[in-house]
C-alpha positions in Angstrom: 92.5 98.5 57.4 95.4 95.8 55.9 97.5 98.3 55.3 97.2 100.0 58.4 98.3 96.7 60.1 101.3 96.4 57.8 102.0 99.7 58.8 101.8 98.9 62.7 103.9 95.9 61.7 106.7 97.4 59.9 106.5 100.7 62.5 107.1 97.6 65.9 109.6 95.7 63.7 111.9 98.9 63.4 111.2 99.9 66.7 113.0 96.9 67.6 115.7 96.9 65.4 116.8 100.3 66.8 116.2 98.9 70.1 118.3 96.3 69.1 121.4 98.5 67.7 121.1 100.8 70.7 121.9 97.4 73.5 124.8 96.8 70.7 126.3 99.6 71.5 126.7 99.4 75.7 129.6 99.1 76.6 129.0 96.7 79.8 132.0 96.8 82.6 133.8 94.0 83.2 133.6 92.1 86.7 136.4 93.7 88.6 135.7 96.9 87.5 131.9 96.0 89.0 133.1 95.1 92.1 135.6 97.5 93.0 132.7 100.6 92.0 129.8 98.3 94.0 132.3 98.4 97.2 132.6 102.2 96.5 129.4 102.9 96.6 128.5 100.9 99.7 131.6 102.7 101.8 130.1 106.2 100.4 126.7 105.2 101.4 128.0 103.7 104.9 129.7 107.3 105.4 127.2 109.0 104.7 124.5 107.4 106.9 127.1 108.3 109.8 127.2 111.5 109.1 123.8 112.2 108.8 123.4 110.5 112.2 125.8 112.2 113.9 124.4 116.2 113.0 120.7 114.4 113.4 121.9 113.8 117.1 123.5 117.3 117.2 120.5 119.0 116.6 118.3 117.5 118.6 120.8 117.7 121.6 120.7 121.5 120.5 116.9 121.9 120.2 116.7 120.0 123.3 118.8 122.5 125.0 116.8 125.2 123.6 113.8 124.1 125.1 115.2 123.7 128.3 
């Protein structure tokens, strides 16, 4: 029983060490790059929102014309 507990602890310790080593490999972007990417994401989201709204309006009007 004691042997099982020590193996479990060793596995957990090994897992956390692996996790730490993987986090060290991450390359984080700098603040300016993050701001640029955030602006791009917001702009693309707004453009897609407008595009989908316009398409929805045209489709709704087309269906209303067909229903008359």
